[in-house]
C-alpha positions as CSV (number, residue, x, y, z in Angstrom):
1,M,0.0,0.0,0.0
2,T,1.1,3.5,-0.7
3,Y,0.3,7.1,0.5
4,P,-0.1,10.1,-1.8
5,L,2.0,12.4,0.3
6,L,4.7,13.0,-2.5
7,Q,2.2,13.3,-5.5
8,G,3.6,15.7,-8.0
9,L,7.2,14.7,-7.5
10,R,8.8,12.8,-10.4
11,V,12.1,11.0,-9.8
12,V,14.1,9.5,-12.7
13,E,15.9,6.3,-11.6
14,S,18.7,4.7,-13.3
15,S,20.0,2.0,-11.1
16,A,20.9,-1.6,-10.3
17,F,21.1,-4.1,-7.3
18,I,19.7,-2.8,-4.0
19,A,20.4,0.6,-2.5
20,A,19.3,2.9,-5.4
21,P,16.3,0.7,-6.4
22,L,15.2,0.6,-2.8
23,A,15.5,4.4,-2.3
24,G,13.3,4.7,-5.5
25,L,10.8,2.3,-4.1
26,T,10.7,4.1,-0.8
27,L,10.0,7.3,-2.6
28,A,7.3,5.5,-4.6
29,Q,5.5,4.1,-1.6
30,Y,4.8,7.7,-0.4
31,G,3.4,8.8,-3.7
32,A,6.4,9.9,-5.9
33,D,6.2,9.0,-9.6
34,V,9.4,7.0,-10.0
35,V,10.3,6.5,-13.6
36,R,12.9,3.7,-13.9
37,I,15.1,3.6,-16.9
38,D,16.4,0.3,-18.1
39,M,18.3,-1.0,-21.0
40,I,16.1,-2.8,-23.7
41,G,16.1,-6.3,-22.5
42,G,17.1,-5.5,-18.9
43,G,20.0,-4.1,-17.0
44,L,22.5,-5.7,-14.6
45,D,20.0,-6.8,-12.1
46,Y,17.0,-7.7,-14.2
47,A,17.5,-11.5,-14.1
48,R,18.9,-11.9,-10.6
49,L,18.0,-14.9,-8.4
50,P,15.4,-15.9,-7.3
51,R,13.6,-16.4,-10.5
52,M,10.3,-17.8,-11.6
53,P,10.4,-20.9,-13.9
54,Q,9.7,-18.7,-16.9
55,G,12.5,-16.4,-15.9
56,R,11.1,-13.4,-14.1
57,S,13.2,-12.2,-11.2
58,L,11.4,-12.0,-7.9
59,Y,14.3,-9.9,-6.6
60,W,13.8,-7.2,-9.5
61,T,10.0,-7.2,-9.1
62,G,10.1,-6.9,-5.4
63,L,12.4,-3.8,-5.6
64,N,10.6,-2.1,-8.5
65,K,6.8,-2.3,-7.8
66,G,5.1,1.0,-7.8
67,K,7.4,2.4,-10.5
68,R,6.9,3.2,-14.2
69,S,9.3,1.5,-16.7
70,V,10.9,3.1,-19.7
71,A,13.1,0.8,-21.9
72,V,15.8,2.6,-23.8
73,D,18.9,1.6,-25.7
74,L,21.5,3.5,-23.6
75,R,24.3,2.6,-26.0
76,K,22.9,5.0,-28.5
77,P,23.3,8.8,-28.4
78,E,19.7,9.2,-29.1
79,G,18.8,7.0,-26.1
80,R,21.1,8.8,-23.8
81,E,19.6,12.2,-25.0
82,L,16.0,10.9,-24.2
83,V,17.0,10.0,-20.7
84,Q,18.7,13.4,-20.3
85,A,15.6,15.1,-21.5
86,L,13.4,13.1,-19.0
87,V,15.7,14.0,-16.1
88,T,15.7,17.7,-17.0
89,A,12.1,18.1,-18.2
90,P,10.5,21.2,-16.9
91,G,7.9,21.4,-14.0
92,P,8.1,22.0,-10.3
93,G,8.0,18.3,-9.5
94,G,10.6,17.1,-12.0
95,G,14.3,17.5,-12.1
96,V,15.2,14.7,-9.7
97,L,17.8,12.0,-10.5
98,L,18.5,9.0,-8.5
99,T,21.4,6.7,-9.7
100,N,24.2,4.5,-8.7
101,I,25.5,3.9,-12.2
102,A,28.4,6.2,-12.8
103,T,28.1,7.4,-16.4
104,A,29.5,10.8,-17.9
105,W,26.2,11.4,-19.7
106,L,24.4,11.6,-16.3
107,D,27.0,14.0,-14.8
108,H,25.2,16.5,-12.6
109,G,27.1,19.4,-14.1
110,L,26.3,18.4,-17.5
111,L,22.6,18.0,-16.7
112,A,22.4,21.2,-14.7
113,Q,23.2,23.2,-17.7
114,R,19.9,22.2,-19.0
115,R,18.1,22.5,-15.6
116,P,19.9,24.6,-13.0
117,D,17.7,23.5,-10.1
118,L,18.4,19.8,-10.7
119,V,18.6,17.4,-7.7
120,S,20.9,14.5,-8.3
121,C,21.4,11.8,-5.8
122,I,24.4,9.6,-6.6
123,I,24.9,6.4,-4.6
124,Q,28.6,5.2,-4.5
125,G,30.6,2.3,-3.2
126,N,33.3,4.5,-1.6
127,A,33.4,8.2,-1.2
128,D,36.3,8.4,-3.7
129,G,34.1,6.8,-6.3
130,S,35.9,3.4,-6.3
131,T,33.9,0.2,-6.3
132,A,32.5,-1.4,-3.2
133,L,29.4,-3.6,-2.5
134,D,27.6,-4.2,0.7
135,Y,29.7,-7.5,1.2
136,T,33.0,-5.9,0.9
137,V,32.1,-2.8,3.1
138,N,30.8,-5.3,5.8
139,S,33.9,-7.1,5.8
140,A,35.9,-4.0,6.5
141,A,33.4,-2.8,9.2
142,G,34.3,-5.5,11.6
143,Y,31.0,-7.1,12.0
144,P,32.0,-10.5,10.6
145,A,34.6,-10.8,13.4
146,I,31.8,-10.6,16.0
147,T,28.9,-12.2,14.2
148,G,27.8,-15.5,15.7
149,D,31.0,-17.3,16.7
150,G,33.1,-15.3,14.2
151,S,36.6,-14.1,14.8
152,P,39.3,-12.2,12.7
153,D,40.6,-15.5,11.7
154,A,37.2,-17.1,10.9
155,P,34.7,-14.3,10.0
156,V,31.2,-14.9,9.6
157,N,29.3,-12.9,7.1
158,H,25.6,-12.1,7.8
159,A,23.0,-12.7,5.1
160,L,21.2,-9.4,5.3
161,P,22.6,-6.6,3.1
162,A,22.3,-4.1,6.0
163,W,24.4,-1.3,4.4
164,D,22.4,-1.4,1.3
165,L,19.3,-1.0,3.2
166,A,20.5,1.8,5.5
167,C,22.0,3.5,2.4
168,A,18.8,3.5,0.6
169,Y,16.7,5.1,3.3
170,Q,19.2,7.7,3.9
171,A,19.3,8.5,0.1
172,A,15.5,8.8,0.0
173,F,15.7,11.1,2.9
174,A,18.4,13.1,1.4
175,V,16.4,13.6,-1.8
176,L,13.4,14.8,0.1
177,A,15.6,17.2,2.1
178,A,17.0,18.6,-1.1
179,V,13.6,19.0,-2.8
180,M,12.3,20.8,0.2
181,Q,15.4,23.2,0.1
182,R,14.7,23.7,-3.6
183,R,11.2,24.8,-3.0
184,H,12.4,27.5,-0.6
185,T,15.5,28.6,-2.5
186,G,15.1,27.5,-6.1
187,Q,18.5,25.9,-5.9
188,G,19.4,22.4,-7.0
189,A,21.8,20.0,-5.2
190,L,24.3,17.3,-6.0
191,L,24.1,14.7,-3.3
192,K,26.6,11.9,-3.0
193,I,26.1,9.0,-0.5
194,A,28.7,6.2,-0.2
195,L,27.9,2.8,1.0
196,A,31.2,2.7,3.0
197,D,30.2,6.1,4.7
198,V,26.9,4.6,5.8
199,A,28.6,1.7,7.4
200,F,31.4,3.5,9.1
201,S,29.0,6.3,10.4
202,T,26.9,3.6,11.9
203,L,30.0,2.3,13.8
204,S,30.4,5.8,15.2
205,H,26.7,6.1,16.2
206,L,26.6,2.7,17.9
207,G,29.8,3.4,19.9
208,L,32.1,0.8,18.3
209,L,34.5,3.3,16.8
210,A,34.9,5.1,20.2
211,E,35.1,1.6,21.9
212,A,38.2,0.8,19.7
213,E,39.7,4.3,20.0
214,V,39.0,5.3,23.6
215,L,38.9,2.0,25.4
216,Q,41.6,0.4,23.0
217,Q,39.5,-2.8,22.6
218,D,37.7,-4.7,19.9
219,R,34.4,-6.3,20.7
220,K,34.4,-10.1,20.9
221,A,31.9,-12.6,19.4
222,I,29.3,-13.7,21.8
223,G,27.3,-16.2,19.8
224,N,23.6,-15.4,20.1
225,H,23.8,-13.3,23.3
226,I,22.7,-9.7,23.1
227,Y,25.5,-7.3,23.7
228,G,25.2,-5.2,26.8
229,A,22.1,-6.9,28.5
230,F,20.7,-10.3,28.8
231,G,19.1,-12.1,25.8
232,R,19.9,-15.4,24.1
233,D,18.2,-18.3,22.2
234,F,17.0,-21.3,24.0
235,A,16.1,-24.8,22.8
236,C,12.6,-26.2,23.7
237,A,11.7,-29.8,24.4
238,D,10.5,-30.3,20.7
239,G,13.9,-29.0,19.3
240,R,12.5,-25.6,18.2
241,R,14.3,-22.5,19.6
242,L,13.0,-19.2,20.9
243,M,15.0,-15.9,21.2
244,V,14.5,-14.1,24.5
245,A,15.3,-10.5,25.2
246,A,15.5,-8.9,28.6
247,I,17.0,-5.4,28.0
248,S,14.7,-3.3,30.1
249,L,14.0,-4.1,33.8
250,G,10.4,-4.8,33.0
251,Q,11.5,-7.4,30.4
252,W,13.8,-9.0,32.9
253,D,11.2,-9.2,35.6
254,A,8.7,-10.8,33.2
255,L,11.2,-13.4,32.0
256,L,12.0,-14.3,35.7
257,R,8.1,-14.6,36.5
258,T,7.6,-16.7,33.4
259,C,10.3,-19.2,34.2
260,D,9.7,-19.1,38.0
261,A,13.3,-18.3,38.3
262,L,13.5,-15.5,40.7
263,P,14.8,-17.7,43.7
264,A,17.6,-19.3,41.8
265,V,18.6,-15.9,40.1
266,T,18.6,-14.2,43.4
267,E,20.8,-16.8,44.8
268,L,23.0,-16.5,41.8
269,E,23.3,-12.7,42.3
270,A,24.5,-13.2,45.9
271,S,26.9,-15.8,45.0
272,L,28.6,-13.5,42.2
273,G,28.3,-10.3,44.2
274,L,26.3,-8.7,41.3
275,D,23.0,-6.7,41.0
276,F,20.9,-8.0,38.1
277,R,18.7,-4.9,38.2
278,D,21.5,-3.4,36.2
279,E,21.6,-4.6,32.6
280,A,25.4,-4.4,32.4
281,Q,25.8,-6.8,35.3
282,R,23.1,-9.1,33.6
283,Y,25.3,-9.1,30.7
284,Q,28.4,-9.8,32.7
285,A,26.7,-13.0,34.2
286,R,25.0,-14.0,30.9
287,D,26.2,-17.5,30.7
288,A,25.4,-18.3,34.3
289,I,21.8,-16.7,34.0
290,A,21.3,-18.8,30.8
291,A,22.3,-21.9,32.6
292,V,19.5,-21.3,35.2
293,L,16.9,-20.7,32.5
294,E,17.8,-23.5,30.0
295,P,16.1,-26.3,32.0
296,W,12.8,-24.4,31.9
297,F,12.8,-24.1,28.2
298,A,14.1,-27.7,27.7
299,A,11.2,-29.1,29.7
300,R,8.5,-27.5,27.4
301,P,7.6,-27.6,23.8
302,R,7.8,-24.3,22.0
303,A,4.1,-23.6,21.8
304,Q,3.7,-24.0,25.5
305,A,6.8,-21.8,26.3
306,E,5.4,-19.1,23.8
307,T,2.0,-19.2,25.7
308,L,3.6,-18.7,29.1
309,L,6.1,-15.9,28.0
310,E,3.2,-14.0,26.3
311,R,1.0,-14.3,29.4
312,Q,3.7,-12.7,31.5
313,G,4.5,-9.9,29.0
314,A,8.0,-11.2,28.3
315,C,9.8,-10.2,25.1
316,W,10.4,-13.2,22.9
317,G,10.6,-14.2,19.3
318,R,10.1,-17.4,17.3
319,Y,12.9,-18.7,15.1
320,S,11.3,-19.3,11.7
321,T,12.1,-19.9,8.1
322,V,10.6,-17.4,5.7
323,R,8.1,-20.1,4.6
324,E,7.1,-20.7,8.2
325,L,6.7,-16.9,8.8
326,L,4.5,-16.6,5.8
327,H,2.2,-19.4,6.8
328,A,2.1,-18.9,10.6
329,D,2.6,-15.3,11.6
330,A,-0.3,-12.8,11.2
331,R,2.2,-10.0,11.0
332,V,3.0,-11.3,7.5
333,S,-0.5,-11.5,6.1
334,P,-3.3,-9.4,4.8
335,A,-4.3,-8.9,8.4
336,N,-1.3,-6.3,8.5
337,P,-2.5,-3.3,6.5
338,M,1.2,-2.9,5.2
339,F,0.6,-6.1,3.1
340,E,-1.5,-6.6,0.0
341,T,-1.9,-9.2,-2.6
342,L,-0.4,-8.1,-6.0
343,D,-0.8,-9.7,-9.3
344,T,2.7,-9.1,-10.8
345,P,3.2,-10.0,-14.6
346,G,5.4,-13.0,-14.9
347,V,4.9,-13.9,-11.3
348,G,1.2,-14.1,-10.4
349,A,-0.6,-13.3,-7.1
350,H,1.7,-12.9,-4.2
351,L,1.8,-11.1,-0.8
352,A,3.7,-7.8,-1.1
353,A,4.7,-5.0,1.3
354,G,3.9,-1.3,1.0
355,A,4.9,1.6,3.0
356,T,5.9,0.6,6.6
357,V,4.8,3.8,8.4
358,R,1.3,4.0,9.6
359,I,-0.1,7.6,9.1
360,A,-3.2,8.3,11.2
361,G,-6.1,9.6,9.0
362,E,-4.2,9.0,5.8
363,P,-5.9,6.4,3.6
364,R,-3.4,3.9,1.8
365,Q,-3.7,3.4,-1.9
366,P,-3.0,0.1,-3.8
367,T,0.5,-0.5,-5.1
368,P,0.9,-1.1,-8.8
369,P,2.9,-4.3,-9.3
370,A,6.3,-4.1,-10.8
371,P,5.9,-3.5,-14.5
372,L,7.0,-5.3,-17.5
373,L,10.1,-3.9,-19.0
374,G,9.2,-0.8,-21.0
375,A,5.5,-1.0,-19.9
376,H,5.3,2.9,-19.7
377,T,7.7,3.9,-22.3
378,D,5.1,5.6,-24.6
379,E,3.3,7.0,-21.8
380,V,6.2,8.7,-20.1
381,L,7.6,10.1,-23.5
382,H,4.3,11.5,-24.4
383,E,3.3,12.8,-20.8
384,V,6.9,14.2,-19.8
385,L,8.4,15.1,-23.2
386,G,5.2,15.9,-25.2
387,L,6.2,13.5,-27.9
388,D,3.3,12.5,-30.2
389,G,2.5,9.0,-31.5
390,G,4.4,9.5,-34.8
391,A,7.7,10.6,-33.0
392,I,7.4,7.7,-30.5
393,G,6.8,5.3,-33.3
394,R,10.0,6.4,-35.0
395,L,11.9,5.9,-31.9
396,H,10.5,2.3,-31.7
397,D,11.4,1.7,-35.3
398,A,14.9,2.9,-34.8
399,G,15.4,0.6,-31.8
400,I,16.0,3.5,-29.5
401,V,13.2,2.6,-27.2
402,A,11.0,-0.5,-26.6
403,G,8.2,-2.0,-24.6
404,P,6.4,-3.4,-23.1
405,E,8.0,-6.8,-23.2
406,R,5.7,-9.8,-23.3
407,D,4.6,-11.4,-20.0
408,P,6.7,-14.6,-19.9
409,T,3.8,-16.6,-18.5
410,T,1.9,-16.0,-21.6
411,Q,4.6,-17.0,-24.1
412,G,3.8,-20.3,-25.7
């Protein structure tokens, strides 16, 4: 579901992979008209796994719902000229470029000659313009050495592209900030955001850089414990596992009530000379506390443990595969207004997420599914550039534009 808050804002997106497409998707979910530019036949990420049997990428369709698609032969000067014209087309809501593809013909200075109030947001790997991906940035950021049972000699990568995600949301925020400034001053902006800077700034915000510099120490891997408080996974009698978190004092008290562990934990406090009302001291004694709680979980199947934890207001989470989550958790279902069922060409009907923010009093609107490549080529060229049917037809005949492609599920 989307909100119409950004209606009138048009963003031209030339991108691949995660950070830039997700930034565009975020803007689209709040009502921006995001026009995605792709090579005829698809760009670098158009066929990334996972794919439907007929070849449609679930990755690409997931990141590009709610956008319009224009297919252009970017190898031809005429194709590049069309994209430049779309980016710099007049109108108060136009003149916004979002890209992570470094090309001279999308240079901000060049385009600003045609539209001085242009807002360009360029997502980079490193701030010097050199190549980096989430995976190479993450390896440098130190987290693989402290993920799970990782170490500097045996690092453990996490599967979530966290820096791509954080970068996407910061990029979307920066675009809106620059557009707001433009409305007040009439001035454009060149925005550059590097994936590496997003990661390293996060290390600063969360205290890891200061810990290394001021305390002269590197954080150690602690398995599935929560750093700085008490929290860990526990195995239940049926072999299923639950994650329990007791960061706040209220969560700690609820966990002790659930497990009827107050007497044993009080005795443990006294023997160690610690005060478990303090989260740092709970963290210090995490292994000893876990040993007290483990028998309670081991004696009960997961469903029973969940019921008892919920009854006492404890903070817990179930370990699930994505398929289990989809079939057993109401938070990932049409019962959650964030979700809706989309019928995506080449994919079929499936659950899809819209805007995550719930805005009181603001009605949500259905999300258009990810388009077939070039589905809006003619529409956008006519609407934004004012080209008539004859001019558009000639561009098709010359192979400069294309679309829409055929739905792969209908090809015999």
